[in-house]
N, C-alpha and C positions, 0 to 999 in steps of 0.2 A: 145588789152590788155583785160584780163578778168575783168568784172565789179567789182568783189570783190576786186581786187587789186586797182582799182580807189578809193574805199572807204578808203583804207589804205593811199593812197596818199593825199586824202582830209584831213584826220586827221593829217597827218604829216605836211602838209603845214599850216593848221590852228594852230598847235602847234608852228611851227617855227615863224609864224606871231604874236604869243602871243594873239591869240583870246581867248575869255572867254568860248569857246565851251568845254563842258565836259559832260560825262555820269555819272549819279549817281552811287556811289560805289556799291549799292545794285543791280543795273541793270547789272553792269559788272560781279558780282558774279553769278547772275542768268544765264547770257549768257554763262559763263564758264561751269556751271553745265550742261546746255542744250547741248552744243557742245560735251562735253566729253561723256555724255550718248548717244547722237545720233550716234557718231562714234562707240561706243561700240556695240550698238544695230545693226547697219548696218553690222558691222563685224561679230557679232554673227549669224545673219540670213544667211550670206554666209558661215560661218565656219561650220554650221550644215550640209552643203552639202559635206564637204570635208572628205575623209577617214583619220582616225587618223594616220595610218602607213605612209601616205604621208607627213603629217604635222609635225610629231615628229622629223624626222631628220633635217628638216628645222629650227625648233626652236633651235636645238643645234648649228647650224651654226650662227644663229642670236645672241645667247648668247655669242658665241666666238667673234663675231664682236664687241659686247658691251665691251668686255675685251680688244680687240686689239686696238681700237681707242684711248682710253686715254693713253695707253702705247706708242702709236706712237706720240701723241700730246705733252705729257709731256716733253720729251727731247728737242723738238723743242722750247718749251716755256722757258726751262732752258737755252738753247743756246742763246735765246733772252734776257737773264739776268733778267728774272722774278724771284723773291724769291720763294723758295720751296713751301710755303703754297699757294701763288697766282697761281703758275704753276700747282699745284695739283688740286686746285679748278677749274681753267679754263679748265683743261683737263677733269675733271668730267662733266663740263657743255657741252663740245663738244662731249663727249662719250654718254651722255644722249640725249634726243630728244625733239623737239618742236611739241606739239600736233597741234597747230594752223598752223604751216608750213605744217604739214602732211595734214590737212584739206584743205589747199589751193591747195596742190598737187592733192588730190582726186577730188576737184572741177575742176581743169585743165583737168584731164583725162576724167571726165564725160562730160565736155563741148565739148571735141574733140572726144567723143565716142571711147576712147581707153580702152580696157579691161585690168584688172589687177587682181591678185590673192586676194581673200577675206581674206586670212590669214595674209595679211600685217598689219591689225589692231592688230592681236595678236603680231606681231613683234614690233609694236609701244609700246605695254604694256611691253614686255620683255626688250626692250632697255632702259627703264627708270631706271632699277635697277643696273646692274653690274658695270657700269661706276662710280656710286656714291661710291660704296664700294672700287673700285680700286683707286679712288681719295683720299680717306681717308688713304689707305695703303701707297700711294706715299707720302702723307704729313707727315705721322708718321715715315716713314722709315728714319732712321738716325737722327731723331730729338732728342734733349736732353729731359730728363724727364720733365724739367720745361717748355719746349715749347709745350708739348703735352696737348691737351684739357683735362681739369679735369671735372669729373662728367658726361661725355657723353660716356658711354660704347657702345659696339656693339649692345646690345639689344635695347637700346633707338634709336640708328641710324637706325637699321633695321625696328623698329616700325614706325619711321618717313617716311622711304622710302616705305615700303610695304603697310602701311595703310594711306598714304597721299591721299588727295582728288582725285588727277588725277588717281591714280592706282585703288582706290576703285570704282570710277565712270566708268572708262573704262572696268575693269573686270566685274563689276556688270552689265553694259549694254550688254557686250558680253554674259554673262550667261543668261540674260533675253532673248536676241535674240535667243540663242541656244534652250532654254527650251520652249519658246512660239512658235517659228517658224513663217513663213509668215502669216498663218491664224490667229494665236493668236495676232500678232502685227497689223493686218489689221485695227482695229479701231483707232490705234494710229499713223498710217503711215503718215497721213497728217501733224501731228505735228513734229514727229521726223525725217521723211525722206523728205517730201516735203518742209518744212520750213528751212532745214539745211542751204542752201545758203543765204536766206534773213537774218537769224540770224548771220551767219558768217560775213556779210557785216557790221553789227553794231559792232561786236567784233573787226573787223579790223579797223574800224573808231577809236575806243578807243585805239587800239594798236598803231596807227599812232600818236595819242596825247602823249602816253607814250614814244615812241621812240624819239619824238622831245624833250622831257624833259631830255633825257639821253645824248644829244649832248654836254652839258657842261662838263660832266665827260670825254668824249672822248678827248676834247681839252687838258685836264690835263695830259693825258697819251700818247699823241703824235702819231708819225708815226708808231711805233712798233705795237701798238694795232690795228691801221687801217689795216696794212699789214696782221696781223694775222687774223683779222675778215673777210677779203676778200679772202685771200689765202687758209686758212684752209678748208672752205667748198668746194672749187673747188677740192682740192687734196683728201679730204675725200670722195667726191662723187664717186671717182674711186674705193675706198675701198669698198663702198656699191655695186658698179657694179660688182666688182670681186666676192664678196660673192653671189650676185644674180646669176651670171653665174654658180657658184658651185651648187646652189640650182635649176638651170634650170628654172628660172622664165621667164615670158613673158616680152616684152618691157615695158609694163605698170608697171608690178611688179618690174622690174629693175629700172625704174624711181623712184618709191617710195622708194626702198631700197637706191638708191643714195641720195634721199632727206633726208631720216632718218639718214644716215651717215653724211650728210653735215650740218644737223641742230644742234642747240645748245639749251639746256633747259634753260628757264628763269622762270619756275614755281617750279618744283620738286627739281632741283639741287640747286637753291639759298637757299631754306628752309633747305635742308639736309646739305649743306656745311656750312651754318651759325652756325648750331649746332655742326657739327663735326670738322670744321677747323675755329674756331672763329678768329684766327689771320690773316686770308686771307682778303684782301680788296675787299668787294663786288662791289665797283664801277668798278674795272677792269673787273670782270667776267660779270656783267650785261652790262657794256659799250660795251664789245665785242659781247656778245651773243645777246643782245636786240638792241643795238644801231647800230651795223654794220651788223652782220651775218643775223639777222632776216629780215631787209628790203632788203638786197641783195638777199636772197633766195626767198622772196615773189615777188620782182619786176623782177629779172633776172634769179634766180637759177632754178626755176621749168622748164621753156622751155629749158634752157641750159642742165639740166640733162637728159631731154627727148631726146635731140639731142645726148648726150653722149651714152645713152642707145641704140639708133638706130645704132650708129657707132659700138658698142660692140656686138650687136645681130648677 
């Protein structure tokens, strides 16, 4: 098992045992900023080597995937008797992506020396956005006027999505990587490239503690949430593989596309959905995305999706 995953297990077990272990909130925020910038810079350095005409059609496929996933997930959740706002919010969470899960996938491929396309970092950024908009459309479709959120127009929602911390840092890091190039980044590579995995271990330690704290909300919502949290990522990983085949990606790239499709956002999506669909219960979305799907993907999903990609290649 990858050592970074063991740090997540340490945090999870410590939280379940009610240890007083915790990271200072300011350190958690600093680690978040570092990881987002490092992922962006690494992707930007590699993206600078790619011809634009090759990347552009792939970005269109990725945007389409970001629209398709919530449209597939929403009717399943409605069939499971979730109310419209909760189903729309959870569909948006699963249509969006988890940056930390992506980082674990990159670490897995690097550890096993498996090549992957550099533009997958760009795909990560693109997939943050469309599902959130689709989620709001699904929630508002057919709602009575008095059920619709007041004072939260599309402009404010788009501002929240496009200028949220994760998007700004990922896009900013990519732009820095593209403009500076390998030589320009060389004085900084020991920080942003060499220290990526050590910093990721601390972040996953904290995430283990956070996930342990979400288990109480999972007990409240029962078996349905557990089945959704485990079943959806496996099914959605094949959607990612299907799009990766259309894009003619390598096995490594296919693995990351499967992981992006299977992951659920617990940073950008909760913030946007809290503003756009205030009547949705955040415990349901965070319980499934962070309490079930995130640990499943980190502990079992990454090697499983790599196996799926090998079968499909």
